[in-house]
C-alpha positions as CSV (number, residue, x, y, z in Angstrom):
1,X,-1.3,12.8,5.7
2,X,-1.3,10.2,8.5
3,X,-4.8,9.6,9.7
4,X,-5.3,6.4,11.8
5,X,-8.3,4.5,10.5
6,X,-9.2,7.3,8.2
7,X,-9.5,4.9,5.3
8,X,-12.8,3.3,6.5
9,X,-14.5,4.7,3.5
10,X,-15.9,2.3,1.0
11,X,-14.7,1.5,-2.5
12,X,-17.9,3.0,-3.8
13,X,-17.1,6.4,-2.2
14,X,-14.5,9.0,-3.2
15,X,-11.4,6.9,-2.8
16,X,-8.1,8.7,-2.2
17,X,-5.3,8.6,-4.8
18,X,-2.1,6.8,-4.0
19,X,0.2,8.8,-1.8
20,X,2.7,10.8,-3.9
21,X,6.3,11.8,-3.5
22,X,8.0,14.9,-5.0
23,X,8.6,14.9,-8.8
24,X,12.3,15.3,-8.1
25,X,12.3,11.9,-6.4
26,X,10.5,10.3,-9.3
27,X,13.2,11.8,-11.7
28,X,15.9,10.2,-9.5
29,X,14.1,6.9,-9.8
30,X,13.9,7.2,-13.6
31,X,17.7,7.9,-13.7
32,X,18.8,5.3,-11.2
33,X,16.4,2.4,-11.8
34,X,15.8,2.3,-15.6
35,X,17.9,2.7,-18.6
36,X,16.2,4.8,-21.4
37,X,15.4,1.7,-23.6
38,X,14.0,-0.1,-20.5
39,X,11.9,3.0,-19.7
40,X,10.4,3.1,-23.2
41,X,9.6,-0.6,-23.1
42,X,7.9,-0.3,-19.7
43,X,5.8,2.6,-20.9
44,X,4.6,0.4,-23.8
45,X,3.9,-2.7,-21.7
46,X,2.4,-1.2,-18.5
47,X,-1.0,-0.3,-20.2
48,X,-1.2,-3.9,-21.4
49,X,-0.4,-5.2,-17.9
50,X,-3.0,-2.8,-16.4
51,X,-5.7,-4.1,-18.7
52,X,-4.8,-7.8,-18.3
53,X,-4.8,-7.7,-14.5
54,X,-7.7,-5.2,-14.4
55,X,-5.8,-2.7,-12.3
56,X,-7.7,0.6,-11.7
57,X,-4.6,2.9,-11.6
58,X,-1.0,2.0,-12.5
59,X,1.6,4.6,-12.0
60,X,4.7,5.0,-14.3
61,X,7.7,2.9,-13.6
62,X,5.7,0.1,-12.0
63,X,7.1,-3.4,-11.5
64,X,4.9,-6.4,-11.6
65,X,5.0,-10.2,-11.4
66,X,3.2,-13.1,-12.8
67,X,0.3,-14.9,-11.1
68,X,-0.9,-11.9,-9.2
69,X,-4.5,-11.1,-8.5
70,X,-4.7,-7.4,-7.9
71,X,-7.9,-6.4,-9.7
72,X,-9.2,-2.9,-8.9
73,X,-6.0,-1.8,-7.1
74,X,-4.6,1.7,-7.4
75,X,-0.7,1.7,-7.6
76,X,1.4,4.8,-7.4
77,X,4.6,5.6,-9.4
78,X,7.5,3.1,-9.1
79,X,5.4,0.8,-6.9
80,X,5.8,-2.9,-7.3
81,X,4.1,-6.2,-6.4
82,X,5.6,-9.6,-6.4
83,X,4.7,-13.1,-7.5
84,X,1.4,-14.4,-6.2
85,X,0.3,-11.1,-4.6
86,X,-3.4,-11.3,-4.0
87,X,-5.9,-8.6,-3.0
88,X,-9.5,-9.7,-2.2
89,X,-10.7,-6.2,-1.5
90,X,-9.9,-2.6,-2.7
91,X,-6.3,-1.5,-2.1
92,X,-4.5,1.8,-2.7
93,X,-0.7,1.6,-2.8
94,X,1.5,4.7,-2.7
95,X,4.6,5.8,-4.7
96,X,7.8,3.7,-4.3
97,X,6.1,1.0,-2.2
98,X,7.4,-2.5,-2.6
99,X,5.2,-5.5,-2.0
100,X,7.1,-8.8,-2.0
101,X,5.9,-12.2,-3.2
102,X,2.9,-13.8,-1.6
103,X,1.5,-10.6,0.0
104,X,-2.2,-11.0,0.7
105,X,-4.9,-8.6,1.7
106,X,-7.8,-10.5,3.0
107,X,-11.1,-9.5,4.6
108,X,-13.9,-10.4,6.9
109,X,-16.2,-11.3,4.1
110,X,-18.2,-13.9,6.0
111,X,-20.1,-13.3,9.2
112,X,-19.8,-15.5,12.3
113,X,-22.3,-14.0,14.7
114,X,-25.6,-14.8,13.1
115,X,-27.2,-17.7,14.9
116,X,-29.7,-18.4,12.1
117,X,-27.1,-18.7,9.3
118,X,-24.1,-20.9,8.7
119,X,-20.9,-19.0,8.2
120,X,-20.7,-20.4,4.6
121,X,-23.9,-18.5,3.8
122,X,-23.4,-15.4,6.0
123,X,-22.0,-13.0,3.5
124,X,-21.2,-9.4,4.4
125,X,-24.0,-7.0,3.5
126,X,-21.8,-3.9,3.2
127,X,-19.2,-2.9,0.6
128,X,-15.6,-3.9,1.5
129,X,-13.4,-1.3,3.2
130,X,-10.4,0.2,1.5
131,X,-6.9,-0.9,2.5
132,X,-4.3,1.9,2.2
133,X,-0.5,1.3,2.0
134,X,1.1,4.7,1.9
135,X,4.3,5.8,0.1
136,X,7.8,4.2,0.4
137,X,6.7,1.1,2.4
138,X,8.4,-2.3,2.1
139,X,6.1,-5.2,2.8
140,X,8.0,-8.5,3.1
141,X,7.1,-11.9,1.6
142,X,4.1,-13.8,2.7
143,X,2.7,-10.9,4.7
144,X,-1.1,-11.1,5.4
145,X,-3.0,-7.8,5.8
146,X,-6.5,-7.6,7.1
147,X,-8.4,-5.3,4.8
148,X,-9.4,-1.9,6.0
149,X,-6.1,-1.0,7.8
150,X,-3.7,1.8,6.9
151,X,0.0,1.2,6.8
152,X,1.8,4.5,7.4
153,X,4.4,5.9,5.0
154,X,7.9,4.5,5.2
155,X,7.0,1.4,7.2
156,X,8.7,-2.0,6.9
157,X,6.6,-5.1,7.5
158,X,8.6,-8.3,8.2
159,X,8.1,-11.5,6.3
160,X,5.3,-13.7,7.5
161,X,3.6,-11.0,9.6
162,X,-0.1,-10.7,10.1
163,X,-1.2,-7.0,10.1
164,X,-4.5,-6.6,11.9
165,X,-4.4,-2.9,12.8
166,X,-3.1,0.4,11.5
167,X,0.7,0.9,11.4
168,X,2.2,4.3,12.3
169,X,4.6,5.9,9.8
170,X,8.2,4.7,9.7
171,X,7.5,1.7,11.9
172,X,9.3,-1.6,11.7
173,X,6.8,-4.3,12.5
174,X,6.7,-8.1,12.5
175,X,5.0,-11.1,14.2
176,X,1.6,-12.7,14.4
177,X,-0.2,-10.5,15.1
178,X,2.2,-7.8,13.9
179,X,3.6,-5.4,16.5
180,X,5.9,-2.4,16.3
181,X,9.4,-3.3,17.3
182,X,11.1,0.0,16.5
183,X,11.1,3.2,14.4
184,X,13.3,3.6,11.4
185,X,14.3,7.1,12.4
186,X,14.6,9.6,15.2
187,X,11.9,12.3,15.1
188,X,14.5,14.7,13.6
189,X,15.6,12.2,11.0
190,X,12.0,11.5,10.1
191,X,11.3,15.2,9.6
192,X,14.4,15.4,7.3
193,X,13.3,12.3,5.4
194,X,9.8,13.7,5.0
195,X,11.1,17.0,3.6
196,X,13.3,15.1,1.1
197,X,10.4,12.9,-0.1
198,X,7.4,15.2,0.2
199,X,8.7,18.7,0.5
200,X,7.7,19.4,4.1
201,X,6.9,17.8,7.5
202,X,4.0,18.7,9.7
203,X,2.6,17.5,13.0
204,X,-0.8,15.9,12.3
205,X,-2.7,13.8,14.9
206,X,0.3,13.3,17.0
207,X,2.5,12.0,14.2
208,X,4.8,14.1,12.0
209,X,3.3,14.0,8.6
210,X,4.1,15.4,5.1
211,X,1.9,17.3,2.8
212,X,0.1,14.8,0.6
213,X,0.3,16.0,-3.0
214,X,-2.1,14.1,-5.3
């Protein structure tokens, strides 16, 4: 479900699960992406990768890269992250989402408005907010995301963008700071795509939104 800024909960609270797509879509991924031997090998390796990188949740069919720092992240099924991805705060990534190389999620972990403390010593006194990247997003290389935002399902973030605010579903955004340049689909096409991926489409908060199976 699309809820602008609804992810302001803290990592210590009841964090939502990665956004899911229909089981039939996952079955298509299994058939079209992986050969049976590759699928077996991946099932054996993924738990080792999860422990090594200290990932909280790693869905099946995940793709990973070396030199990534994604400790504590929650990844959905057939999600991927590229070389040198780095999350400095808690992140939830939905099914089928692709994060390219050099994607960073950074936060406001130092204060700058306390006149009695230098910024180097002005550490945040609250838990860090959760960053949510919903299902079927494509985040380009070297994108920087300010922690605490929500990137709506099906969005495309252009390479080198700086994402400082919530991104509506099915948006194509780029720039510094990132701005919406167009929508992927017409409203009718978006509803059709939602039904294909999630089973239904509903109007929620002004945006067509699917059911969000967990």
